[in-house]
C-alpha positions in Angstrom: 9.4 9.3 -14.9 12.2 11.2 -16.6 15.7 9.7 -16.5 17.1 12.8 -14.9 14.7 12.3 -11.9 16.3 8.9 -11.0 19.0 9.2 -8.3 21.2 6.8 -6.4 20.0 6.1 -2.9 16.4 7.1 -3.6 13.4 4.8 -3.9 10.7 4.5 -6.6 7.4 2.6 -7.0 6.0 0.9 -10.0 2.3 0.8 -10.9 2.2 -2.7 -9.3 3.5 -1.2 -6.0 6.9 -2.8 -6.3 9.4 -0.5 -4.6 12.9 -0.2 -6.0 15.9 1.3 -4.2 18.6 2.5 -6.6 22.0 1.4 -5.4 24.1 2.5 -8.4 23.8 4.3 -11.8 26.7 3.9 -14.2 27.1 3.8 -17.9 23.4 4.3 -18.6 22.5 1.3 -16.4 20.7 1.1 -13.0 21.4 -1.3 -10.2 18.6 -1.6 -7.7 17.1 -3.7 -4.9 13.4 -4.4 -4.6 10.6 -5.5 -2.4 6.8 -5.6 -2.9 5.2 -3.1 -0.6 2.3 -5.6 0.2 4.7 -8.4 1.1 6.8 -8.0 4.3 10.5 -8.9 4.0 13.8 -7.4 3.2 15.3 -5.6 0.2 16.7 -8.0 -2.3 18.8 -7.6 -5.4 16.4 -7.3 -8.3 18.7 -8.7 -11.0 22.0 -10.3 -11.7 25.0 -8.0 -11.3 25.7 -8.2 -15.0 22.1 -7.7 -16.1 21.2 -4.3 -14.8 18.5 -2.6 -16.8 19.0 0.6 -18.8 18.2 3.9 -17.1 15.6 4.5 -19.8 13.9 1.2 -19.0 14.0 1.8 -15.3 12.5 5.3 -15.6 9.7 4.0 -17.8 8.8 1.3 -15.3 8.6 3.5 -12.2 5.7 6.0 -11.5 6.9 8.1 -8.5 9.5 8.5 -5.8 8.6 7.0 -2.4 10.2 6.8 1.0 12.9 4.1 1.4 11.1 2.2 4.2 9.6 -1.2 3.9 6.2 -0.3 5.2 5.7 2.6 2.8 2.8 2.2 0.4 1.9 4.3 -2.6 -0.8 6.8 -1.7 -0.6 6.4 2.1 2.1 8.9 2.8 4.5 6.3 4.2 
């Protein structure tokens, strides 16, 4: 995805169906929580607070925006 498509409060999926909810974008870095869409559970921080990935890296890893619900699966419409 393009970096300008990544927005705080929205959710994105990777090719491996890992869903990521963006909690903050600041200084070219992205803080997010994650869960695997095929494993029930709760959103969890994806990285240490001081190890947020760059916006470029985050955008390169996600393939599409998805609903921010735990039972959403890529390609099923949520």
